[in-house]
N, C-alpha and C positions, 0 to 999 in steps of 0.2 A: 432608327427603329423606335416605335412608340413603346413606352414602358408598359402600356396596358396589354400589349401582345405577349408579354413575358409572364409565364406562369410558374409558380413554385409547387413542387411535389414533395411533401414532407412525410415522414413516417415516424411513428412512435417507437423509437429505438433507444433503450436505456443506455446503450454503449455510445450513442452520439447525441449530445444535447441538441435541442431544437435550434437554439441560437447559432450553433455551429453548422447545422444543416443549411440554415438561411445564408450564412456567410459563404459557405462553399458553393451554394447554388448560384449566388450572384457572381462570385469570383469566376466560376467556370463559364457562366453566360457571357461575361465580359471577354474572357479569353477566347471564346469560340465565336465571337462576333454577334451573338444574339442581342446584346446590349452594346450600342456604339457610344463612343465618346460624345458627351453632351446630352445623351438621353436622360430624361427625367425619370426617377424611380418613385414608386409610391411613398407617400408620407408614412411615418411610423404609425400614426393613428389608423390610417386607412388599411395598411397591410396587416396590422394586428387585428383589426375588425374582420378583414376578409378571411384570415387564417384562424380566427377565434383563439388568439393568443394574448397573453399579457403584453402590454406595451413595452415593459422592461425587457422582454425577450427579444423583440424586434430591435429595440434601441441598442441593446448590447451588440447584436450582429452588425448594425449600421456603424457603431462606433469603431469596431474592429476594421470594417471596410474603409472607413474614412481615415483611420490611423495608418493603414497600409497604402493609402493613396488611390484606391479604386474608386471611391466616391468623394464628392466635394459638397459640403453643406453651404447653401447660399441664402440662409435665413428665410425670409418670406417667399423667396423665389423657389424654394424647395431644394431637394438634394438631387444631384445629377452625377452621371458617370464622368470621371475626371477627363476634361478635354486634353490634358497633357499626355494621355496614353497614346495619342496619335491615332493612326488608322486601325491599329490592332493592339490590344492589350497583350502584355507578355503572359504567356502561359505559366502556371506554377512550375517552379523548378522540379525536374524529375527526381524521384526518390533514388537514392544510391542503390546500386545493384545488391542483391542479397549475397551473403557469403556463400561460397561454394558448399554444396551439399546441405545447406540450411533449408528447412521446409518453408515454403512461402506462407506468410501470415497476412490476412487482411488487415488493413490499417486500423479498423475498429471492429474486431471480431466480437460476436456475441459470446456470452459465457458458455463454455463447454460443459457438458454433463459431468458432474463430480469434480469440477475444477477446484483445486486447492488454493487457498490464500486469497480468495476473492470475496468481498462483502456482497450483501444483497443489493445489487444495482437497481432492481425494480422498486426497492423501498426507500431509495435516497430521496430526500425532499428537494427535488430539483428546482421547483418554482421559487421556494424560499431562497435557495442558493443563488439563483439567477437574479432575484431582486437585490440581494446584498452585493453581488458582483457588479450589477449595473449601477448601483448607488456609488460604489467605490470608483467605478470608471468615470462616472459623471463628475465626481468630486475631485478628480485628479488635478493637482496643482503643480506649480514649478518644483516645490520641495519634493513631491512624490516622484518627479522625473529625474532627480539626482541619483548618484550612486547610493545603493542601499547600505544600511548599517551592517558592518561585518558580522555582528552577532545575529542579525535578523531584525525584523520589524518589531519595534519595542512593544506596542500594544499586544501583539501576539505572544511575545515572551512573558508579558505580565499575565495574560490569560492562562498560559501553560503553567506558570508558577502557582497561580491560585488553584488550578485544577489538580496539580500534583500534590499540593498541600492537603487538599480535602480528600481526594480519592485514593492517593497512593502513600500518604503519610510522609512525604518528602518535604523537608524544609529547605528551601533554596531561594535565592534572589534572582530577579530577571537577568542580572549580569552573568550568572552561571549558565544560562540557557543559550544554546547556539542552534539556529534553524539551519537544517541541511537539506540537500537534494536527495531525499530517501535515506533508508538505513545504510546503504553502502556509502553515501556521502558522509554519514557520521563515522563509519569505520575508517574512511580515508582521512578524516580530520584527526582521529585518534592516532592512526599509524604515522602520520606526518609529524605529529606533535610529540608523542611520548615513546614511540617504538622505532626500531631500526631493522632493516632487512637482515634476516638471519635470526632474529629473536624467536625464542621458543615459547609456545603458549598452549594451554589446555583448550580443547574443543570438544563439546559433547558428542558422543557417538552412541546412537544415531543423532544427527544434528542437521541444522539448516544447510543444505548444500551450497546455496548461492553465497552465503556469508563465508563459508569455508573456502570456496573457490576464490573469492575476492582477496581474502587474507593471504592465501598462497601466492596469488599473482602479485601481491604487494611485497613478496619476499619473506613472509613469515613461515616459520616451521611449526607445524601443529601436531600435538600429541593427542590421539583419540582416546578420550577418557570415558569409560562406560557409564551408562545411566540405568538406574533401576527404578522401582516404584517410589523411592525416596528422593529421586533426582540424581544430580551429578554425584558420582562416588568420589568424594574428596580424598579419601585415603588412597584410592587407586591412583588418583592424579599425583599424589605425593610420591608414590612408589614409581610411577612411570616417568615423571618429569618434575622432581622436587625443585629444580632451579629455574622453572618457567618464569617468564617475566610478565605474563598476563594469562587470564582465563576468560573465555567467552561462553556465556550460558544464558538460558531462558528459565530463570528460577520459578516464576509464578505459574507458568503453563508451558512445560517443556515441549519444545518443537523437535520431533513430532509426537512423542509418546503421551503428552497431555498431563503428566504427573507434576506435582509441585515439590520444590526443594524443601525438605523438612527443616525445622528450626535448628536442631543440633548440627546439621550439615551446613546451614547458613553461617552459624557461628564459627564452625571449624574453617570454612572457606575464608571468612573475614580475618580470622586469626592467622591463617597461612599467608594471606596477602600482606598483612601488617608486618609480619616477621620477615618476609622475603622482599618487602618493598615492591610487590607485584601489583599489577592493575587488574581489576575485575570489570569486564565490560558486560553490563546487565542489559540484555535485550528483553524488554517487558512485553514479550509476545502475547497477544490475545488476553492481556490482563483485564480489559474492559468487559469481556464477555464471560461472566461467571454466572451460572444459572441457579446454583444452590449455595446458600450461606453467604456470608459477607466476603467481599474481595480480600485476598491476602495482601498484606502490606508489601511494598517493594523491598528488595534487598538493600537498596540505597538508604531506606529509612533506618537501617540498623548500623550504617557506616559511621564510625566515630573517628576513623583515622584518615579519611579522605582518600580511600583507595578505589572507590566504585565510580565508574563512568556509566551513567544511566541513559539509555536510548529508548525512544518511543517513536511511533510513526502514525500518520493519519491515513495511510494506505488501506488499512484493514477496517478502520472505523468510518471513513468517509468514502473515498474511492482512490484506487491506485494511480489514476492519471494525474493526481496532484503532485506526486513525487516529492512529498513534503514530510520531513521527520525532524526530530529535535534531539539534542544531546545536552545533558546536565553534567557539568564538570566541577571538581572541587574548587573551592574559592581561591586557593593559592595558585591554581593552574590557569586562571582566567587570562593573565597577560600572555602566556605561552600559546594558548589556543587562539587568542585574538591575532597574534602575529602570524600564525599559520593560516587562519581564515582570510586575513588580508592578502597574504601571498597567493593562496589558491584562487581566491575570487570566485567562489562557487555559490554565491548567494542565489536564493530562489526569487522569482518575480515578486515585487512588493505588492502588486494588486492581488495575487493569490493569497499571500500572507495576510493582507488586510481583510480579505473576505473570510478566511478562517478565524481571524480574531473577532470579527463581528459575530460570526456564527457561534463562537464560544461565549462571548460577553453578553449576548442577548438571550442566552438560555437555550438556544436551539440544539447545541451539542449535547447537553445533559438530557434533553427530551429525546433526542435521536438515539442515544445509547440505551435509555430505558426501553424505548420501543423495540430496538434491535434485540435486546436480551430476551424479551418475551417472544419475538418472532423466531429467533434462532432456536430457542428451546422447542418450539413447535416443529420447526423444520428438521431439527436433529431427530426428533421422535419419528417424523415421517420416514426418514432414511433407516434408522435402526429397526423400526417395525417391519419395513419392507424387506430388509436384508434377512431378518429372522424368518419371515414367512417364505422367502424364496430359497435361501441357502440352508435353513435349518441349522443342524449342529456342525456344518462344514466351516462355519465362521464363529469366532469368539470375539465379542465386542466389550472391552473393559469399560466399566462405568467411569465417566469423567464429569467434573463439575462445570466445565465450560469449554470454550474454544469454538472454532468455525470449521473443523473437519472431524471426521470419524476415523478412528483407527480400528481396523478389523484384522484379527489374526486368523490365518488358515490353521485349522485344528489338525490337519494331516500335512505331512511334510510335502511341500510343493515348491517349485521354483517360481518365486513371486515375480521376478522380472519378466519371464516369458508370459506369465498370466497378464501382467500389466500391458505388455506389448500387444498381446492378442486383443485385449479389451480396447486399447486406444486405436488399434487399426480399424475398429468399428465406430469410431467417432467419439469415444469416451475419453476421459482425462484423469485416470487414476494414477497414483504413484505407488511403486513397489517400495516397501519399507526398507529392504536391503540396499536400495539405491541411495539411502540417506546415511549409510554406515560404511566405515572403512574397515571394520573388524569382521572376521569370520564368525559365524555362529548366531547372527541376528535372526530371530525367528521370522518365518515368512509371514508377510502381512501386506495390507494395502491401505492407503490413505485416500479418503473420499470427501470432497467438499460437499456441503449440503445447503449453503446459504441461499442459493438461487433455485431451490426446489419449491415450487409454488403451491404444491398440494400433495396429499398422500397418494393420490392416483398417479401423479407424475413420478413420484418416488418408486411406486410399485412397478410401473412400466420400465423405468431405467434399471431397477434391480433385476428384472427379468431379462432385459437386454444384456446386462453384465453377465448374468448366469449363462446365457446362451453363448456369449463370446468366449468365456473362460472354459466352458465345458468342452470346447473343441480341442483344447490342449491337454486334456486329461489323459 
């Protein structure tokens, strides 16, 4: 089949990068016989011109296809479908069946209205990212193909070290930094290195449910410690579980309440950890997005006894598909963590790490954060204004200095889980506050993401849709 008879249909979808669409379209066309072994495909230059794309975008897709054996580059003779595929290319391996009773999810779903924990995908600098990714792919040498450093890609660790020193007040060396596969990868590294099944720990209540679930499945026992407007109640934690071996918290921007741990409580917590030889796992959740005043220093910056394990992630600042996070450990614990990291073998792909490193080192990261702070301040205002207009005094929204979701309390006693269920049945994606808590008495409320609200008009329409959905349960 002549390559000229093959046509690409692409769409501007923030959830699926263009290079990935090109890759999949070629892969599927080969599997379905639309492109036969030996067929010549368009050159990078001609296809980029035809689709009005940057050459780097098309080149990245071709490099992946060549790397997986679908295409063969023949220099001046062009690029062809691999003759070694035989009469028919193998179709992509079918996806494993969904777990019983699990709702079916599209492979690349668009952001749901009010989805929590998702950055503004429409504002991500994809073209700049693709250029950096393509450059790293083209520069890949034999050394880059070897097993990765157990700590993670060194230039990325250096970039993180510099960033933390400037923005978070953390003095550390690249050797203290470990690159992990998401926040849960950092938790697993900590659990395997410093903790044992059955160990007791403090966990914020309300607090991040996925982190809690992971720790419990790892065999940890968790004491739910209440949170108020000053953050984790350290005194309550000492009364509930004075002999705990660790504490997990979000001190800069508590998840989900959005308050910050006050300085007196930070000092009390550090004193408790030093006295008990306990570990503090600091999840620096949403610290980058503070709209008023200077960012608060990290708890780790006050640590003088080497008891704080600091975690950060690129999922909320870049995009969650990266599955890339980092962990800063005390200097004296480096050998123990290296031994665990070597045993687990959970390193993230070097090419992704190299792209993030370039993104940081070339100043794109700092510019992106600055842009997002201004954008999120506007989009948060879109949502809070719309909720005030539509719900009136039925909702109370506490003022918060940052974050990427809004917490709204119901001013009248209502069952927030049934309200959330009713709203989400209509295609929304809100969270009931009580679902993030293990204790009784959590005031009814809901969490609403606003990062992907493109206009005040859209926020108004979604607020009205939410009001209509929850009114049916009154």
